[in-house]
N, C-alpha and C positions, 0 to 999 in steps of 0.2 A: 504493500498499499503507500503511494506515494508520501513522505511528509511535507505536512506542512507549518509556515510561523508565524505567530503572532508580531510584527512591528512594535517597539516601543514607542512610545509616544515622545515626540520632540519636549527638548529643557524648556520650554517658556510658551507662553500663550500666543505671544506674537508667533512661533514660528509654526503651530498648530495649525491656524489661520492662513499661513501661506502655504502650510503644503498639502491643505485640504484644496484650496485657490489653485494648483498647480496640477494636484490632481484629476481638478473638474475639468483644464482645459488640456490635457495630456491624454485625458480617457483611458489611463492608464491603473495598474493594483486592482485586478479584481481577486478574488477572491479564487484558491486552487480548485479543479474540480479534484471530483471523488474518480476513484480510476474506475470502478465497475459501478452498474446494477446492483450491485448488493449493498454496494459500500451507501450508494447516492440514498437508497430504501432507507438502511439504516439513519442517515443524518436527519432526509424527511418527518420519521419517525418521533426522533428529540426532537425539533423544532416543533411539531404538534402537538407536545406533552407541555406547551407554553412554561417552562422552569427557566425560574434565573436564581443567576449565586446570590451569595451576600451583600450587603451596600456596600458601596466605594463610595468615599466625601470627593468630591472633587478638586482639584487640588486650589490653591489662593488662586482669584484674578477671573477662577472660572475656565469654562469655554467658548469657543468663538467658531461655529460653521457656516463659512458662505457657500454658494449653486447659487450662480449667475448673480440674481438682484434680489435673492434672499438671506438674511441673515439669520441664525435662531444667537444666541445668547444665553449657554449657560453659565447662569450668575452666580449661586450657590445650591450643593443639594445634594443628593445621595446619585447613584446609579446604580441597576443591578446590574449586569450583564446575561445574557441569552448562554445556557447553557452549548458549551461548543459540542461542536460536529468529533466527529468519530479522527481527526486527524486535528485537532484542536482549535478552529477555530472560528471564531466568536463575529455573529453576523447579526448582534443588534445591543439595543439595551432600555432601560424601562428607568427614567428620570424621573424624581420625586424634591421638588426643592421651591425656587423662584430661577426664572428666566421669561424671553422676551423674544418674540418673533417677528421679524418686521420685511417687507416685502413693499419693492417700488412695481407698477406696471407699466412694462412699454408700450404697453399695444392699446390704443386710444379707445375700440371698439368694446374692449373685455376691460379697461380702466372703468367704461361707464357704465357696464354689465353688473362688474362691482360693486358698485353704487346701488344701482338699482335691487340687489337680490340685497344688499343689506341693510338696504332703506336708510342712507346718509348718504344726500346726495350731494355732499364733497369729497367722499372717500375716493382718496386715489392711489393706496395701498392698505397695506397691513403693517400697524405698529402696536402688537397686541401681546401684555403678559401672559406669561403659563405658569403652571403649576405642576404639572404634570405632561410627562412628552415617552414617545414610545418613536424606537426609532430602528426600523429596518433598513439593510444594505447586501451590497454584494462587492465595496470597496472598500478595502482592507483599510487606505490614507482615509475614511473617515472615520475606523472606527480607532485607531494610533492616535486620533486628537485625546482620547480617553486615558483618561490609569489605566492602570493595568489591569483586570478581571481581580478580583480573591480567589485564593486556593480555595476548597472545598465542595459540597457535596451538592448539588442545587436539589431546588424545589418550585410547587408550581406558584403564580405569579400570579394573584387576581386581577393585576393592572391588566397586562400582558393577557391572558385569556378575555376576558372585558372585551379591547380591543380588537383583538383575532375572531371575538366569536359578532362583533357589530360590523366589521367587515365583508366576513361572511353573507351575514344574514342582510345586507342592507345592498354590498355592493356585488355579491357572489365573486367576492374575494378575497383568494386562500396566498398572501404572503409567502409563507412556506413554501410551498410548491414555486415559486417567483425567484427565491432566493435562490433555492435547489440551482431550477434554470439556470438561472445567470451565471453558477459558479460553471453552467459548460458550453456557454456561448462566449467564443473571443470578442474581447472587447469591449463587452458588454458592461452598464453604464444605471446601476440602479441607487434609487434611493428613496427611500418614504418616512418621514414626522407627522403623526401623532399628535398636535398639543394640545395639552386642555388649557381654552385663552381664557380671559376674562371677560375679554365682550360677545362673543361666538360661541363658547362653548367647543364642541372638536373641531380643527381643523387639521386636514390631513394634505400635506404637500406629499408630493410623488415627480420623482423624476426617473422615470424609463424610456432606455432608449429603443424599448421595440415598438413604444407607439409613434402613430405617427406625429403628433403635439406632443414633445417630451414630457413638459410640466403643466399639472393643475395641484389644484388645489380647491378640495371639495370641505363642504360641510353639513354635519350629522344634525339635522333637529329632531330632538328627543320626544317636542309635543307633534308632529307631525309620523314622525318614522321613518322620516324621508332625508336620502341625501342627493344634496343637490352640488353640481360642479360649477363652485365658485368664480376660476379660473380654468383658463387653457391656451398657452405657451407653446411656443417653439423652442426648441436649442436657441442660441443666440447669433452661431452662424447661418442659420437658415429663415433666419429674421426678413422681414425686407426694409427699407430706409427707417417706415414708421411704424414699424414694432410689430406689425402686422403678420400670422405665419404661412408659411406658404403649403405645410401641411402635406409632407413630404412625405410616404409611404417609403419602407427600406426594410422589405421581406429576406430573409433570409435562406430561403427557397420561392422557387418558380414551379407550382404545382402544371403538372402538364399533363392528368388525364387522372379518373378516375372511373374504375369498375366498380360497382355496388352489385352482391346479390341480395334480394330482399325473400327472406321465408315468412308468409303472410297465414301461414295454414291453421295457428291458432288463434282464438279469442281473446282477448284482452282482459287477464286475469281482475284488473280494476275496474270495469264499465261497462256496462249491459248495454242496451241499443238507445241510440242517442239522436237527436237529430229531428228534421222535418221529417223525415224518408225512414226513420226508424233503421237504422243502419248499425252495426257491432263492428265494434272498433275491433281491432288484430293487435297483436304483440306478435311485433313484427321482430326478428332476427338477422342482424345487416352482415354481410362481409366487404369489408370496403379497401380495395386497396389504390393507396396512394402512389403515382408516380410522378416523381418530380425531380428538380435540381438543385443542388448547392450551390449558393448563388457567390456564400463565404467559406473559408477555408476551414479546417479545426471544430466541425460543429459537435457539439457529444449531447446537446443536447437538442432538444426540438420543441415552442411552448405553442403546440396548437389550438383554436377550438371546433367542440361540439356541442350540438343540444344537449342545455342542462339534465335534458333528461332521460338523456342516452344511456344506460349503462353498460358497461366496458369490461368486457369479458378476458379480452386477450391482446396485448399487441404482441405484431413478427416480424422479424424483418427478411430481405426476396430469398432464405433460405429455409426458412419456416420456424427457426428459432428463435424464444420468447424473449418479449424486449421489458425492462421493469420501463412502468408508467408511475404516474402522480393523478391522481383525481382528488379531491376532497369530499364523500359525502356530505354535502351541507346538510340534507334531511335529515341522516342520520346521527348529525350533531349539534344542529339547532335545531326545539323545539317546535319551532314555530314558522317553519320553513315545512311544506312539504315532503314524508320523505322519500316522494322519487327523483329528491330533485338533488342533483350534483354541481358541483362548480362546473363551468362551460371550457373551462383552460385543459385540457390534456397535455402532460409534460411529459415526452417521452424521451426515457435514457438511450443514448445506443455507445455499446460497447466497444467501438471504436469509431472517432473524428471522421467522417467524410469528407471528402474534396468538394473543393466547388470546381462545378461543372461537369459533372462523375451522375448519369444517373441513377439513382434512389428511388427501394420502392417499399412501402412498408404496409403491413395490412394487418385490421382492428375488428375485431369481433364483438359488436354488442346487440342491447336492445333495447327495445324502445317501443311503447302504444303507437300505435299510429289512427287516426279519425278515418278519415277514407282517400287524403291525399297527405303528400309531404311539402311545409312550407319552408320556402326560403331555400339561406346557401348551410345553415348550421348540419343540417340532417348527417349532412359526411363530414368529416375531418378538414381544415383548413388552414392556412396561415389566418394569425387575428387580424383584422380590422380589414388584414388583404385581402378578404375571398370573393367578394365582390369583384376585386379589380384584378382577379388573377382570371383570367380565361384558360380552359380546358375543356378537352375532351372526355370521354367516357362510355360507355356502357350501363345498361341498367336491364338487369337479367329479376324475372319476380316468378316465385314455385307459388301458387294459391292453389284454392278447392275449384274444383271447375263451376263451383256454382255465382264463382265472381269473375269477373268482366274487367278486364284492367286494360289502363291506357298510360300512354307515358310519351315524350317528348322522343326527339329520333327518329329512326327508321327503323322498322320491327324485324328484325336477321330471323327470327328462329321464332317457333310455336311447336313448342309438341307433348300430346300427354301421357305424365307419368303415373298409372294410376289411377286413383280415385283427384288428382292432379294434375297443375299443365305449370306446363312454365313456358313462360314468354321473354323476348332476349330485345333490347333498341340499342342501337348504336348514336348516338352523338359524336357525329364526326367534324363537325365545322364547332371550334369553339365558342362556351359561352361562359355566363359569370357565373351559372345556376342550374343543377336540373331536381325534372319532378316528376311524377306520378300518382293517378290517382285510379281509383276503384269503385266497382259498386255492388251489390248481391243484384238489384234489378232494377235493369234501366232501360230509359229512354235514348236513339241517336238520329239525330236530325242534323241533315247537312245542306249548303249550298253554293255552287261554284260558279262563277261568275265570271267572264272575261277581262282579266286585267288583275285579276284580285286571286289571292291563294280561296284553296279550299277551307271554310269556318264549319264547323264540323261540334253540333251541341252535344256535350255530353253527359245526361244524368241521372242522380242514382237512382230514379224512381220511375214505373212502370203503369203509372194511375191512368185512370181515363185522359187526363187532360194532361198526361204531362206533355202530348203529344206538340198537342197547339203551342205551351208555355215556351216550350225547346224550341220551336222554329220561330215566334216571336225574341226570345232571346238569342238568335243566330241572326234573324234579320236588322236587329239593333248594331248588331256587332259585324253585316257584311255593310252597314249603310255608313258605320265609322268610320271601318277602317279605308273604304271606298273614300268619305271626304278628308280624309286626313293623308291617302297618296297623294290625292289631288294639291291639297292645303301647302302642304310638306313638299311639291314637286319629289318624291321616293317613294321608294313604290317596293314593298317588303320581300324579304331575301322568301324563299321556304314554296311549297307546294301546297303548306295548310295550315291554317293553325286552329288546335284545340279550347273548347271550354266545355269545362267540366265544375261539375256539383260539389260543391267541398260545405264540410261542416263546421259552419261560421260565421259567423257576420260583416267579413269582408273581403275584400277582393285580393290578386295579385298575380304580375303580372311576367312569364318566363319565355326565352324565347321561343314563337311558335306555339304554346303555350297560356291559357289563360285560366285561373282558379279565382269561380265567382261566387256569393256567397248564397248557399242551396235557397234564399227565403226570393232572388233574381227570377230562378222558376216555377217560382211557385205563385207571389203576388206581384202586382205592377200598378205602382203609385205613379198615375201620369207626372213624367217629366223626371223625376227622382230615377227609375228605371233606367231610364235611356244616356242618363248622365252618368249613372254608377258603371253601365257596362260603357261606357264611351270612355268612361277612364281611362280604367284596364283596358281598353282596347291603344289606347294612344301610349299606355304605357312600352308598347313595343317600337314607340321612338324614343319618347324620352323616359331613359333607364337604364334600355338596350341599346334601341341605335346611339343615343348618344346617353352616358353615363356621367357620372359625376365624380369629380375631383377628389369630394375630404366630403365630411358631414358639414360641413359650413354652407353645400352647395347644392344640398339632396332634394333643396326648395327646385331645381332646374327638372329634377323629374316629377315632382310631387305637385306642385304650383302650375309650372306645363303640360301637363298630363290631365289636371283639374280644369285646367282655363283650355287647354284644345276640347275637351269634352263638353265647357260651357257654347263652344262656338257652335260646336257642331250641335248642339241640345238648337240654336238661337235658329238655326236657317233647317231641321231634322222634324219637327212640329209647325204647326199650325200656329199654336199659343206659343213657339217659340220664344218672341221677341219680349212677353209677359212675364215668359219661367226666367227667361237670360236675368229680368230687371230685378224681380222676385230673391233669387239667387242673389245678385250685390245687394240687394236691400238687407236682406237678412245677413249677407258678408260683416256685413261695416256693422250691425249692429252686435254681431259675435265679434268683429274683434276691435273693435272701440269699448268693448267693456260692459254694455246696456245688460243691467240686472246685477253685474258685480261689485265688489267694493275693493277689501284692498288685494284681494289675492290677483285681480289681474297688475296692478299696476309692479310685479316684478316681473312680470313678466319676460323673456329677452329676445329681440331681434330672430327678424328670420335665419340670419345669418350667426346664428348660436344653432341652429337645426335641433338634435333632442334636446343638449341643455338648456332649449326656452325654456322646457317645463322646471314647474317649480315646485316646494311640495304642499300650498294651498292651491298650486294651479297646473294638478298634472296634462293636461288639454294639453298645456303651452306651446309644443310643438305641432300635433292637427290644426293648432289654429293659427298660429303663425304662417307654418309650409305649406298647409294646403289652402284655406280661406283668406288670410291676407297675400298671400304667394300668386294666388289669379286673382287676384285686388288690383295687385301693382301691372300688371302685366293688360287687367282692361284697364286701369288709370295710363299706363304706355301706349296701348291704342288709342284711345283721347287724342294722349295729345300729341301723336302721330297726323290722328285721323287730323287734326284742327291744324295741323301747322301742313299739309298734303292737301286736303281737301279728301280724302277715299280709306282705303285700308290697306290697299297699294304696299305702303313702304312697313307696315306692320308686317303682312306679309312675308317681304321680303325678307325681314329680318328673320322672319321664323325659314324662311325658305333656306335662306343662308347660314345659317347659326347649324340647322340639321346637316345643310353639304359640307361644313369645314372642321365638322365634330365628328362627322356617321362613322363606328365604329374606334372611337376614340371618349378621353370625359373629359368635361369640361367643368370651366372653372364662372365662378358669377363675374369676373371681370372678362371672361373668353367672352361673354355672353355683351357686357359692353362695349365691347370691340369691335364686336359682330356688329352691337348697333349705330358704333358711330360709323363705319366702312357705309351701312348702307345712310345712313343718314347724319352726315358730316357737325359736328356738333362737341360741346364740352356736358356729357351725361355724367358726369360723377357725382352730382350735389344731387341726381333723382335717386339713384342706389343707395348713394349715403343715408337721406332723409327715412327710404323706403324699406331698406334691405339691413341697411348697417341699425340704424338702433327703433323706435319703438315709437318716438312722439307721433301724436296724431291731432292734427287740429283742429283745434272748433272756428267755424265761421260765422259769428254774430251782426247780424246786415241789417237794415233797411232798403228801401228807394221809396223815392216822389221823381214823379214827371208831372216837366211844367203843365198848367192847365191851359195857357196859347203857345202857337209857333213862332217860331220866331221869326226874320224875315225872312229866310229862302225856304221856309215851313218848313221848316224840324220840331220835330220836342225835345227837350234834354230831360233825358232819363239821368239822376243823379243817383248813385248808389255809395253807398257808406258800408266795410268792411272793416269788422275787428276782425285782428287773427290773432286766438288764446292755448294756449297749455304748449307751445311749441319753441324751441329757442332761435336766439335774435338770428336775424338771416333763415331762414326756413324761407321758402318761395315754390309756388306750386302754379301753374295759369290752369287758372277756375272761368269756366263756363258760363254764359248767361244767357238765360232760354226768354223769350221776348215771344209771347200769343197776341199777334193781331187780330184774333178772332178770324171765325169762316174760314180755317185750315191752314191762317198763315201764320209759319214759325219763324224767326230766325234764330241765330245765336249768335252771340259774340264771345271773346275768349279776355279776361283782365288776368294781369298778373299779380296776383298777393304776395308782397314778399317785405311787408311793414304792417306791427301793431296794430294801427289804425288809419285808413288811407280813404280816401272820397273818387269818385271815376262820375265823370261826366260823358254820357254817351248816346249824341245827336241820334233823333228815331225820326223815320221820314214818316210814322202814323204814330197814334197814339194807342199804346199798347191794355192791353186789358187783361193782362195778366204777366208778371215779372216773377222770375225762378232764376236765384243764383243756384248753382250746383245741381243741377237735374239728373235725375236717373243715377245719382251719385256718383258721376262724373273722376270725381274725388272723393278716396276716404277721407271723411272728415264727421265732425258731428256741428249742428244746425241748428239754431237760436233766433232766433231776433234782439233787435238791440232796442 
């Protein structure tokens, strides 16, 4: 077994600060890896025991630790070091005493959101006293700042156990596995420090070299039992000049192919029949063969991601030799979590380090319940964060009872009967972001083939009398929406068919050529909503698959664009489409502007925070911002361009060029701004800064007056007074004014509202019957009378 040494602390606090700073800059000093899987397993079990040694007093002057813009000053008190691994390495400590956490925030968007989260408008960073802290790391230089651990036996540490339990329960986050994994990854950098602050309770800072944005600060709200990510930053070398993240993905492997065998012959042990169509979920047995290419030399450990309800039985290498893996059974350790839940991370320990560029294969055997479909990407293993960015080919081979009918992505390449069972195999030969399949016991299938379009096939898990017509209606809406989108974006879908399958759930999800739709859409059809829902999922064939998103901050380019594309379809597909469009806009404005809400929505983040827009008291924040507000942003942009150019041509050209320029790639919000600027040359940053990167919504209080008599030229003077509230200085927006002269004669002018209070005088050819500011919600705003 390779021996490890623990560096002794430098001789002075100043030297300790310099040592940590140098380590952060050089990225050196990771703890040494265990040599075998058995060693790694033993180390993992030691860490899971949450044991620390006897307290050790801090030296005079304390200890100061710096990382980028964050500083922890451990002024005075005691530290208890985690039980060493088998080779004597210490990977963390518990502190009790007096300390201070300081951190500045270089990113202006993150700085503004921190103030919203904390409900302190002037807050620009952290300067918080703390009395307790828990530190975990893979960096020897960090541990070298502190005194030498005391000799003697270790015992369970209640504070350490409490924080580990909170991380597991709240974030499904296993710091023990992350530490062990880091020792097997060359150049890994990992530091996690939770401090019990005076002002905000527990704040957890994490620097994780495996994340696209390495730095985060999360805050646990014990009243709401929810963890909010208050800050997320790139490491310094990846930030833009103004502190914004580039969110670069750095996967250590490139997944090239995934072959999955699925056994659905057994019914679920945990569930009876469920759903509108009375389906019996299955207990699926999976064998997933992951083929990948290492992108770095020397990988001893692989941190992968797998659905938290998958129970892993074995991992083996290409020769079938079993490998050690680490996966915390959270439901078996935390009483408040369902027994079936595991940590979503899956760390695999490799007996020999991998060489960059040499293809490698791992096999995973696991079980999980299957409703009647497989959702998302995490049902088979992949690289964390990178999974939806890692295109791969694959096969799906399913064995099931003969009574089950199966549908999958790809091309059916084999079909056979095996006694009372049957096996079907599909090949996905074109690289995709994720794969899926669906099944039914009783089914109805309807299809429509139309020239210039892929054949659309509806597969519903019901053979009831009305199922045929209802399925045909679903297929018809999908055909019509796909046809509309192909023309709208001037882009034809690849492939010769698109499947649409009913799933047990209230949502939809789109895959390449395969669409999951909530079972209810095959059963009831509320006017307008059905078309919108189905068209939204069809639009994801472009937004999300044709054009991907660069990072979670850009995911609105998928959801909002699909939502607004569906809204445009709805507008032309039905006779009452214009009315339904206006109703949607009105309802979305109310929802986004917080009508009926109080404190909860004021803390919600902007669109560009993605999932982090959600808060403890507004957990739907992501949906409201990315779907509803995002659609309103496109609605406003369309109105602005229409007012500039007098038609929809510019907006449509922007959407078409955006698809053409980023087809098969991943786009950012800035990419969309660049495309817009190419089509309509102007400075557009102000628009996206206001509506995508910030949360303020204006209130327009207004009144108008019309001269009683015409002037010498026969014109009537319309005087508008507009007061702009609830937005920062410099907020601006072109706002339309609709003038109704009666007898169907309606005109429109646009005023640029960019001051707190302004008066506009507009000459009119006739005396109007009615004047409306911001008709049909052209601008996301609250309206009031002066």
